[in-house]
Each structure stands twice: as C-alpha cells, then as structure tokens.
N, C-alpha and C positions, 0 to 999 in steps of 0.2 A: 762869686769867686774872683779874686783879682789876679790877672796874669800879667806878668812883666815881659816885654819884648825888647830885645836889643838888636838893632840893625846898625852894623859897623862897617867902615872901610878899613881893610887891614893893609899893613906894609910888610916889608920883609924883616922887620924887627919883632920877633916873637914875644920877647919880654915886654915890649911896650903894648903890644896887641893885648896880652893877657892882663897886664896892669890896668889897662883902660876898661877891660870887661869887668874886672873886679871892682872898680870904682862905680861903674854903672849898675852892677849887681847891688852894691851897697845902697845906691840912690833908691832903686826900685823897691828893695826890701824896706827902706825907711818910709816909703809911701804906701806900704801895706801889702806888696805883692806876696802871694803864697806860692806861686809857681813862676819861674823865669826860664824862658827858652831863648837859646843862643842859636846862631846860624851855623850852616854846615861848615866843618873843618876850621872852626872859629880861631884857632891859635896862630895861624899863619896865612900866607898867601895860598890861593888856589893853584896848587903845584901841578895839576893834571893837564895843563896846556902842552906839556912836552912828555916825552918818555925818557926818563933818565934814572938810571939804577941808583945813584947816589942819594936820590930823594927819599928812598926807603929809609934812610937814616933818621927821617923826621918821625917815623912811626914810634909808638910807645905801647907798653903793655897795659892790660886792664886786669887788676888794679895797676896803678902806675902813678907817674908824677902829677898828671892832670887830675886824676880822681882823688889823689890825696890833697892837692891844693884846693880845688873846688869844694871837696867834701868838708874840709875845715871851714870854708866859707859858709857853706850850707848850714853846718851845725852852729856856727856863730850866730848867723842870721835868722835861723829857723825857717829856711825856705827850701823848696824843692827846685832843683836846677837840672835842666836838660842840656847835656853836653853833646858834642859831635867831634869824634877823634879819629885819627888815623891809627888803627890798632895793629900792633905786631903780635899775632897769636903764636907764631912758631917761625923758624928760619924759612923764608920763602913763602910764608902764608900770612897775608895781610887783609884787613877788612876796613870798610868805612862804616864805623860804628857809632851809635848813639848810646849814651850812658846817662841814666837818670840817677842823680844823687838825692837821697832822702834828706829831710830836715835834721836828721841826727848825724849826718855826714857819711852814712853807709851807702853802698851801692844798691839801689832798689831793683835795678835790672838793666839788661843790655839788649839792644836791637842791632842786628847787623843788616846793613843795606842789602836788599834783595835784588833789585834791578840795577844793572850796572851799564852805564852808557858807553858808547865808543864812537864819538864824533869828533871832527876837527876842533881842537882846543879843549876837548873833554875826554881825554884818553884814559878813562877810569879802569878800563878792563886790563891795562897794563899794571895797575897798582892793586886793585881790590878783587878779592875772591868773593863771589856772591854769597850772601848770608845763609846760614844754616839753622837758624833759631826760629824760623817761621814767622807768622804774623800773630804774635801773642802780646796783648796788652801788659803794661807794667803797673803793679799796684802800688800806690804811694798814699801818703797822708793827704795829698791834694786831689786824689781820685785815681781812677783806672785809666792810665794814659796809652792811647794808640800811637806810638811813636813810629814813624816811618822817615825815610831821608830822601829829598830831592827828587831823583828820577822816579822813585816809587809814587810820587804824587800824580803821575800821568795814568796810573793803572786802577781803574775801578775795582778790580778783584781784591787788591791790597786793602783798600779802604773798607770793603765790604767784609772781608775776613776779620779784620780788627773790630769792626762793629759787632759782628756775630759772636766774637769772643768777649763782648761786654765792655768795649772801650767807651768811655764817657767823653772823650776828646780825641780828635785827630791832629796830630802835631807833625810838621814838616820842617826840620831844620834844612836850609836850601842854599846852594850857591849857583845862581843861574843868571845869565845876562845876555847882551847882544854882542855879536862878532861885528866889529865896527864897520865892516864893508857892506853890511845889509842896508838896504834903503829904509828911510824913515817909516814908510808904510808897512814894510815886512817886520820891522822891529815892533811896531805897534800890535800887529797881528799875533806875534809870538807872545807878547806879555799879556794881552787880552785872553788868549787861549789858556795860558798858565792860570790866570785868575778864574776863568770860566770853569775849567775842568775840576778845580778844587772846591768851588762853590757847588759844583754838581755833586760832589762826594758828600757835602754837608747835607744837601737836599735828600739825596737818595737814601742816606743812612740816618737822617734826623739827628745830626751831631754837629756841635761847633767845630770849626777847623781854624788851626793857628799855623800860618805859614810865615817863616822868619828867614829872610834873604839877606845877603850882604849887598853892600853898595860900594861905589867907587871903581876906578879903572886900574886894571892889572895887565901889564904888558906881557906879551908872549916872548919869553926868553930866546926862542929859536927864530923869531921874527918871520915865521911862515905865515902867521896870520896877523891881524891888526890888534891883537889882544882882545880882552873881554871887558865890556863896560857893564858891570853888574846893575841890574835894574831895580834893586831895592823893592819897593812897593810891598813890603811885608804887610800882612793883613790878618784880621780876625773876622770870621763871619759866623753867624748863628746858624741853628739847625734847619732853617728854611732858606739858607744861602745869603740871608740879609747881611750887608756889610756893616759891621760894628766899628771898624776903624781900618784905615789904610795909611801907610807911610808914603812919603814922596819917593821919587826914584833915586835922588842924588844925595839925600841928607842922612847923616848919621842920626840915630834917634834912639832913645830909651823911653818907653811908653807903658803906662798901666792901662789895661783894657778889662772891664768887668763883664763877665758873663753870668747868666742865671741858669744853674744846672737843671732847675725844674722845668725849664722850658723844653728840654729835650723830651721829657715825659709827656708834656702837653702836645707838642708838635706830632709825636708818634701816635697819640690818640686821635688827633685830627687826620693824619695821613698815615694810615697803617700799612706801610709798604711791606713790613716784615710779616704781617698776617697773610698777605695776598701773594706772597712769593710762591711760584710753582716749582718747588725744589726737585720734584720727580722729573721734571723736564729739562733740567740744566746740565745733565751729565756731559754734554759735548763741550762745555766749557774747559774741560780738562785736556781737550785735543789742541794740537798746534794749529790745525786748519781743518775745516769740514769739506772734504772732497765729494764732489757730486758723483 
C-alpha cells in the first residue's frame, strides 16, 4: 500500500497554503498514492499560540468549504485524503477535527481530537471542545484507519482502543515543535520522546504508525514567547516500530512510503500481545489515580 505524506511550512496566506497542498496531492497521486495524510490544521498558521476570540472566524462546518474542495480532488484523483480542520459545530462549540475523504469524494468519517493540551504557545483548550466520538476507526477503500490528532499521540490508551476496534493503521496529523528558548539538549529530548512514544504504540499494537507534522517557524503574535519552530520529522514506522522513512526537521517534503499490510498479521503471530492481555485485571485504568 502506497501512502503519501505532506510535510509543509505554512504562512498566513491560507489560499496559498491550500493551493500548495493541492499541487502536492496531485503529485503524490500521480506517483500511485492510495492514501494521503496532511498535517494538523493544515489550511493556515497554528493559531493556538494566543487566545483571541476573532480567530474563531477561521472555523468551518463539516461538511463545508474544505471537505467540498478536497472531496472534489479526492474524487478526481481516486485517492483517500486525511484532512485536519478547525470545526465549527455550533455557536460557541468548536473542535479540532480530522476528516477522511473517500476516493469518491464523500466523507468516510470524522474524528474529533480527544486530548486537548493547554501549555504556553499551545492554548488549545481555549478553542477546542474535547471530542465526543470516541476512538472509532474509519472504514475506507484504503483500509480501516485509526485516526488520532497530535496530543492524542502521547496516550497509549487511545492507540490501544483504536487497535482493539480493528484499526489497520494509526495516523497522527500533528503540529508540534520547539519553543525557541529551550536549550538544544532539551529540544532533542522532546523530539526523541515524541518519536519513541509513537514507535511504542506501533510495537504494542502490532500496527504501522503514520505521523505527519508541519515544519517551519511561526512567530507568537503576542510576543510572549519566542514562537514555535515546528520540528517536522514526519515518519512512518512498521508494526515492530521499525523506521520505514523519516523526514528532515526543516524541509518541506511530499513523499511516498510503501507498507505491507500482511506484515501486521505476521508480527501479531510472532508477538501475540493481544492474546496475553489480562483484561480482567485492568479495571483501574479507568480511574484518575490509584490512591493507596
């Protein structure tokens, strides 16, 4: 199966960002991509560096302008496309949502980001309501996709529940980077942890993982921080955590990565983690903390 990855640096010109994405999607489809994954909130800048009510105007409905535009492209090119949008569900109710467009241009499914961060330069709780659709894979002509978003990638519970529901791939549209005042050593620790935890999800669940991050520098409009330098490093790993491909930190890239679905079955036969789970002993996982 051929998967297309687009790692892009965005500007404040949304029309240009989308136009460049469309060109790259066409290029990847021409190279045989069956599934194309875009980064988190790919239409514009990562606006969550500040809390500003006017930025809610960037949100759109689902269905809406982006699903119509990319849906037409998916139908024309006969590819499945994973989008990441700022969703306006109702007045005062917004989500960070991933939408999967089927190759006939229809909406195959929606996932709303469940884990919402609130850190300096990542003020997502101001904008996004936690998702309420659960951890349900989305069925497509390219397979059953376990789509999660960014901060979800740190939680093994989310990956496990997607796997238990039959996901064939774990997919993480992402916008993560360095706050520029961190030391180079701390920056490397952060990125290495990000890669390691997701490779761990691949190993623990015997599934390929696709993580697609943005790249480039985006200033903090409030000047309270030094802005974010997104660390790129998009990657695909196999069901034993083996790295199949990884992008550089600073480069825009569109890349085809090929995976073999049968390998999941083989790996799970060798390492039968699902067989040996002691589900009767895991009830405390639903508690916030286990008090002595």
